[in-house]
Phi, psi and omega in degrees: 000136179274124178283144180282346181262031174294134180272162180300325178293321181292317180299316179302315182295319176296319176299314174300320179297318177293325177299319179295327181274003183273355184256121184307316179302314179295328172294317177302317182299314181300317179293322175299319185278354172285337183272325183193152167291138183206175184251169186304314184299323179288326180294313178306313182298310186294325182267358183054057179229158171295141184301319181298321178294316177295323181297322180297320187287322177298319177304310180299315181297320179297313183296333176257024170057032172265334178227160180223159186227158175216144185256133176233104182072230180268354183264137174257125179256139178244150175210169176294146186290325169201177184293341181294330177304312182289321177301315180299315180299312183296316184291329176291310178302318175300317185295312183297320186289324181290332181291338186277000000 
């Protein structure tokens, strides 16, 4: 349920979240990360993209608290920031599937 006491700042943050989810590549990355933690190279291989392009998208997702990273040696692994990211994505997919 949407609260009537939403601040302008909260509305702006919600809008920013949906902007992040409006790009197909970012959605694909989030789906991959919902299955397992992985690194940039593996994501690039699975999506058939340049590693630099994937890194750019991951940076945006991380800045918006949709993914987090951890370093193991020289490798950086990415995962969803928290379960809410998967909840939002799942609900959106269910809505789109239901609309057809």
